[in-house]
Structures are given as structure tokens and as C-alpha cells.
C-alpha positions in Angstrom: 105.3 108.0 155.4 106.9 105.3 158.1 110.2 104.0 156.9 112.0 100.6 158.3 115.4 100.2 156.9 118.1 97.8 157.8 121.2 96.1 157.4 121.2 92.8 155.6 124.2 90.6 155.4 124.4 87.5 152.5 127.4 85.4 151.9 127.8 87.1 148.3 127.2 90.6 148.9 127.0 93.1 151.5 124.1 94.9 151.7 124.1 98.2 153.2 121.4 100.6 155.0 120.3 103.3 152.3 118.3 106.3 153.6 115.2 107.3 153.2 114.0 108.8 149.8 110.4 109.5 147.9 109.4 108.5 144.1 107.4 110.3 142.2 105.4 108.1 139.7 102.5 109.9 138.9 100.2 107.7 136.6 102.9 104.7 136.8 104.3 105.4 133.2 107.9 105.5 133.4 109.4 108.9 133.6 112.9 110.3 134.0 115.2 110.1 136.8 118.6 111.3 137.1 120.1 111.9 133.8 122.2 109.0 133.4 119.0 106.4 133.6 115.0 105.9 134.1 112.2 104.1 135.5 110.6 101.4 133.9 107.8 99.3 135.1 107.1 95.5 134.9 103.7 93.2 136.1 103.6 89.5 137.1 100.5 88.0 135.1 98.4 85.2 136.3 101.0 81.6 136.5 104.3 83.9 135.6 106.8 83.8 138.2 109.1 87.0 139.5 112.1 85.3 137.9 110.5 84.7 134.6 108.6 88.0 134.6 112.2 89.9 135.2 113.5 87.6 132.1 111.1 89.2 130.0 112.5 92.4 130.9 116.0 91.3 130.2 117.1 92.1 133.3 120.9 90.3 133.6 120.5 87.0 135.6 123.2 88.4 137.6 120.8 91.2 139.0 118.1 89.0 139.2 120.0 86.6 141.8 120.8 89.9 143.7 117.3 90.7 143.6 115.8 86.9 144.9 118.3 86.6 147.1 117.9 90.0 148.8 114.0 89.6 149.0 113.6 85.9 150.0 113.5 86.3 153.3 110.7 89.0 153.6 108.9 87.7 150.6 107.0 84.4 149.7 107.3 84.5 146.1 104.9 81.3 145.8 102.2 83.9 146.7 102.6 86.8 145.0 99.1 88.3 143.6 99.2 88.4 139.9 99.3 91.6 138.0 101.8 92.3 141.0 103.7 95.9 140.2 107.5 96.6 140.2 109.6 99.3 139.1 113.4 99.4 138.2 116.2 101.4 136.7 119.0 100.6 134.2 122.0 102.1 133.5 123.2 102.9 130.1 125.4 100.0 130.3 122.5 97.7 130.9 123.4 97.1 134.8 120.0 97.4 137.2 120.6 100.1 139.7 117.4 100.0 141.2 114.7 97.7 141.9 111.2 98.1 143.6 107.7 95.5 144.5 105.3 95.6 146.3 104.2 92.6 149.1 100.6 93.0 151.6 101.6 96.4 152.9 104.6 97.2 152.0 107.1 98.6 149.7 110.8 96.9 149.1 113.1 98.6 147.5 116.8 97.0 146.7 119.7 100.0 145.5 122.8 98.5 143.5 126.2 99.8 143.5 129.5 98.3 141.7 129.9 96.3 145.0 127.5 97.1 147.7 123.4 96.3 148.1 121.1 98.0 149.8 117.6 97.0 151.0 114.7 99.0 152.3 111.4 98.3 153.7 108.7 101.0 153.4 105.7 100.6 155.0 102.9 102.4 153.1 99.2 103.3 153.4 96.9 102.5 150.3 94.5 105.0 148.6 92.0 104.4 145.4 91.5 107.3 143.1 89.3 107.1 140.7 91.3 109.5 137.4 89.6 110.2 133.6 92.0 108.6 131.0 91.6 110.1 127.2 93.1 108.8 124.1 92.3 108.6 120.7 92.4 105.6 118.6 95.5 104.9 116.4 97.0 101.7 115.5 96.4 99.5 117.3 95.0 99.3 121.4 98.2 98.5 123.1 100.3 101.3 121.5 97.0 103.5 122.0 97.0 103.0 125.9 101.2 103.2 126.1 100.7 106.8 124.7 98.6 108.4 126.8 100.5 107.1 129.6 99.2 103.9 130.8 100.3 100.5 131.5 99.9 97.3 129.3 97.4 96.1 132.3 94.8 98.8 131.4 94.8 97.9 127.8 94.1 93.7 129.1 91.1 95.3 131.1 89.4 97.6 128.1 89.5 94.7 125.9 88.1 92.8 128.5 84.9 95.3 128.0 85.3 95.6 124.2 85.0 91.9 123.6 81.4 91.8 125.2 80.3 94.5 122.4 82.4 95.2 119.8 85.7 94.0 119.0 88.8 96.2 119.4 90.8 95.2 116.6 88.1 95.1 114.3 85.7 98.3 115.3 88.1 100.7 116.5 88.9 103.1 114.0 92.0 105.5 113.4 90.9 108.8 114.6 88.5 107.7 117.3 88.3 109.1 120.5 87.4 107.2 123.9 87.7 107.8 127.6 88.2 106.5 130.4 86.5 106.1 134.5 89.1 104.2 136.2 90.2 103.0 139.6 93.6 103.6 140.6 95.2 102.0 143.3 98.2 103.7 145.1 101.1 103.0 147.6 102.3 106.6 148.5 103.1 107.6 145.1 103.4 104.5 143.8 100.7 102.9 141.0 99.9 99.6 142.6 97.5 98.6 140.0 94.5 99.0 138.4 91.1 98.8 140.0 87.8 98.4 138.2 87.1 100.7 134.7 83.7 102.6 136.1 83.1 103.6 132.9 84.2 103.0 129.0 82.9 106.2 126.2 83.9 105.9 122.6 83.3 108.9 119.9 83.5 108.6 116.6 81.9 112.1 115.3 78.5 112.6 116.4 78.1 109.1 117.4 79.3 107.2 120.6 79.2 104.2 122.6 78.9 104.1 126.7 79.8 101.3 128.9 79.0 102.0 132.8 79.5 99.2 135.2 77.2 98.1 137.3 77.3 95.2 139.9 79.7 92.7 138.0 78.7 93.9 134.1 78.6 97.2 132.0 75.5 98.3 130.6 74.9 101.0 128.1 73.5 104.2 128.6 70.0 103.2 129.2 70.8 99.9 131.1 70.9 96.9 128.7 73.9 94.3 129.7 77.4 94.5 127.2 77.4 91.0 128.2 75.8 89.4 125.2 74.7 86.3 125.8 76.7 85.3 122.5 80.2 86.3 121.8 81.0 88.2 118.1 84.2 86.8 118.3 85.5 83.1 119.1 89.1 82.7 119.4 91.9 85.0 120.1 93.2 86.1 116.4 95.8 88.1 114.2 93.2 89.4 111.6 90.3 88.9 109.5 91.6 87.4 106.3 87.7 86.7 104.9 84.8 88.6 105.5 80.8 88.0 105.4 79.9 88.8 101.6 77.7 87.7 99.2 79.5 87.2 96.3 83.5 86.2 97.0 86.2 84.3 94.6 86.6 81.0 95.7 90.7 81.3 96.4 91.2 77.2 95.5 88.2 76.5 93.2 87.5 80.1 91.7 84.4 81.2 90.5 81.9 83.8 92.7 79.9 82.1 95.7 78.7 83.5 98.8 80.8 83.3 101.8 78.6 83.4 104.6 80.8 83.5 107.7 83.8 85.6 108.7 87.2 83.6 108.5 90.2 84.6 111.2 93.5 83.9 110.7 95.7 82.5 113.7 98.6 80.7 114.3 98.2 76.5 114.2 96.7 75.3 117.9 95.0 78.3 118.8 92.2 77.4 121.2 88.4 78.5 119.5 85.3 78.4 122.2 81.9 78.4 121.9 80.0 81.9 121.5 77.2 80.5 123.7 75.9 78.3 126.0 74.7 75.2 123.6 74.2 71.5 122.2 77.0 70.2 119.9 74.9 69.1 116.6 77.7 68.5 114.5 81.5 67.4 115.1 83.5 65.8 112.4 84.3 65.7 108.5 82.5 67.9 106.7 84.2 67.9 103.0 85.7 71.2 102.3 85.3 72.4 105.6 87.6 70.0 106.7 87.2 69.3 110.5 83.8 70.6 111.6 81.4 71.6 114.8 78.3 72.8 115.0 76.5 74.0 117.8 72.5 74.4 118.4 71.8 77.6 120.9 68.6 79.7 122.5 66.4 81.8 120.2 67.1 79.9 117.2 70.6 80.6 116.5 73.8 78.0 115.1 76.8 78.3 114.9 79.6 76.5 112.2 83.7 76.5 113.1 85.2 74.9 110.2 88.8 74.0 109.3 89.9 73.0 112.9 93.3 70.7 113.6 91.4 68.8 116.4 88.4 69.2 118.4 88.4 70.3 122.6 88.2 67.5 125.5 84.8 65.4 125.3 83.2 67.3 122.1 80.9 65.4 120.6 77.4 64.9 119.4 74.6 65.4 121.9 77.5 67.1 124.0 76.3 70.3 126.1 79.1 73.1 126.2 79.0 76.1 128.4 80.0 79.3 126.5 84.0 80.4 126.1 84.6 76.4 126.7 86.7 75.4 124.6 85.7 73.4 122.0 88.6 72.8 118.9 91.7 74.6 117.7 93.0 76.4 114.5 93.7 74.0 111.6 93.8 74.1 108.1 91.4 71.3 107.0 89.4 70.9 104.4 89.4 73.1 101.4 91.9 76.0 102.8 95.3 78.1 102.0 96.9 78.8 105.3 95.7 78.5 109.3 92.9 79.9 110.1 88.7 79.7 111.4 85.6 80.0 109.4 83.4 81.1 111.7 79.6 80.9 110.5 76.4 82.2 112.2 72.7 81.2 110.9 69.3 82.5 112.8 66.1 80.3 112.1 68.1 78.7 109.1 69.3 82.4 107.8 72.7 83.2 107.6 73.9 86.3 110.0 76.7 88.6 109.8 78.5 87.4 113.1 80.1 90.9 113.8 76.9 92.6 112.8 74.1 90.5 114.3 72.1 92.3 117.0 72.2 89.3 119.5 69.8 89.3 123.0 71.1 91.4 126.1 69.8 91.0 129.4 68.3 94.8 130.7 67.9 96.6 134.1 64.1 96.3 134.7 64.0 96.4 138.9 62.6 100.0 139.7 65.2 100.1 142.5 68.5 99.5 140.5 67.9 101.4 137.2 67.4 104.0 140.0 70.7 103.4 141.5 72.3 102.8 137.6 70.7 106.0 136.2 72.5 107.9 139.4 76.1 106.3 139.1 75.3 107.0 134.9 74.7 111.1 136.1 77.7 111.0 138.3 79.5 109.2 135.9 78.6 112.0 133.2 79.6 115.2 135.7 83.3 113.3 135.5 83.5 113.1 131.8 82.0 116.4 131.7 84.9 117.6 133.3 87.3 118.9 130.5 90.8 117.9 131.7 90.2 117.5 134.9 90.4 114.2 136.7 88.0 112.3 139.2 88.6 111.7 142.7 86.8 109.2 145.2 85.8 106.0 145.0 82.4 105.8 143.1 79.6 103.7 145.0 
């Protein structure tokens, strides 16, 4: 590995040349270094600065000052790519001892002593490795991914896949086993970021769900797209407070009556989006439902959003909306016991359970494209069937 190091002067702290060394992170999870402190990992998410990301990791402000000061001559902080990784080590007293960050094709390492600070720059070649991640779901997806030794941004990538067909909070059950085939992008031995999740397999007893990436979409084992024309869930929610059922005691009016929708509990003001492209039929007050929006979609579907606090920009009867466009915000208007969304769905006038509805999906039909997909499925199956082994190389 080609390493270039140099001495850097600073008015408040002297930077000294430090020797070359190697670090080994494997999967990128924090691993033990010297007995007195361990490595941790952070990532700069979209819209976040390095400074705010470091604050979230509870790095002392004095140490943040030295990081920014030491790196500003070499890194344009305004052009740091979202999902950029950095690694750091804290000692037992809470002082930062080492910090490393990627920029372009370089890795910068900052070491911190009592009064001296050293900066090294590594020229590191990139490599892409295909790995299999195996996990057993327990309480939630984030904890499950961390327990498998992976970083939180892999959780976000996986949720994006699952939300196309099933919701990770509702559908995944304790004891479910799943496997991923995922690209990992390394700089030397450092995990810089995750690439694409090429495949996902969920097993529950004898039943299973398979998702294989083809082009920019994911498909099941027979070539049906998992990107539905209709979303099942129209918001980021905390929990389901009431399911779709034919008999339910009304929490305010009393008496037993049908509950023809799903109640999603979420903080006041949480954005609500359209489940599919459509036309606004209603946007106004509907008695016990409070502020309500009704959208008409293709294939005879209509979607219903009630108890809203406010509408999204330019939402009015007769207007058009796009899938996942923000149409309103969580409220507690009408007959409501707290902030939530009552979400309803009907098809040709018949009420349907959104979480169980068999929405229409696209299918691979062109012969050449289907042949390429089935070849990739065969290669993915070979990787997943290798018990405990790691798939290497890049999928076509």
C-alpha cells in the first residue's frame, strides 16, 4: 500500500509525522484495538455535515475542532459524498485518540496524543467484494443487522427493498431467517460503503420470499417486480394501533362496528404520501374522519387518508398526485384519541385490507431479458446455497 505522510503545522497544535500502519475491519463493524479503547464507525448521511455527524457520535467539541482544522486544507467538506464513512477510537476517559475518513481515493488518518497531532494520507486502491450476510430477526431490523456485524446504512437499504412488497415492522416475525447478497466497497481493508443489495431471501419455516436485483428493480423468483404500482404503507409510522377488521369496539362512540382501514400511530406532523399516481377526489372535512383526502387510482382503486392535521402543497379536488408525493400530515382531527392516520383502501367500491391486498405488478416478459434474469437467479442461488461461505466477485 502506497502511503504518503507529511508534517502539518497548526497555530494551536503541532502536527507530527506518524509511521505507516495497517488496520483490519473486515465487515466494517467496530473491533477491538488496544485494550484501552476500541474502534467505532460513523457515516455522514444526506443533508448532514461532518461537524453535525461528529456531534451525534458524542465526540468532544475540542476534538472536532482539531479534526476540522487538520483536514480542511485537504478535504472540501462541502463536497463530501452522502454515506461517507469515518472510523474513530475513544479512550476510557472519553478523549478521541484516532480518526480516519475517506475522501476521493484517499484515506486520511489523524492521531491525537496529549499535545501532538499527526496526520497521514493513504493512497488506497478500491475493490468490490460480494458478501453473504445471514441474520435471524428478533425485535427490530436495526438491532438484527447490527447483531450480524453490519452497519446501520445496510438496514436502510434493506428497508427500501422490503417496503416495496412487505413492511419490515409488521411482516418480519421473531425467528425469521434472512440472507443478503450485498456488494461491499473497500479501500484496502476498510469498508467504505455498501453497494447494491443483489439479493434478499426470507425464510419462515417452509415458506420463503426471494428478491433479486435486475436493472434498477427487484423481482421475485419468477420475474415479478417487487416495486408495486401501489405502496402498502403511506408513511413512516411507529406502530399499528388498529388493524383492518369487521368488528371493533369504537374507542370513542362505543358499540361494535367494522373498522375498514388501518390506523398507523405516528408523531404529529409526520408526512403522509400517496400510495400511487392518482387524482384527488376529496380534500376537506369529513365529519368524524376530520381532515380527509381521497385519491382515485388506476385499476379501480381508491385510497383514503383521515384525521390529518393539514394538506400538502397544492392538494385540491381535481388535482393530480404522484406516487410517494406528500399529500398531508399526521393529525388528530375528527373523532380521534391521538395522532394517527386512518388509511383505507377500496377496489371497485369494495373495502380491502391494504396490508393483504394483491396489488398488480410488472413482470419480465421479453425473452432475452428473462433469460438474463434467470441466469442471474441461478448465480445468486449458488452463492446462497454455499453454507457459511462468502461469495466473491462482482455479479454481472
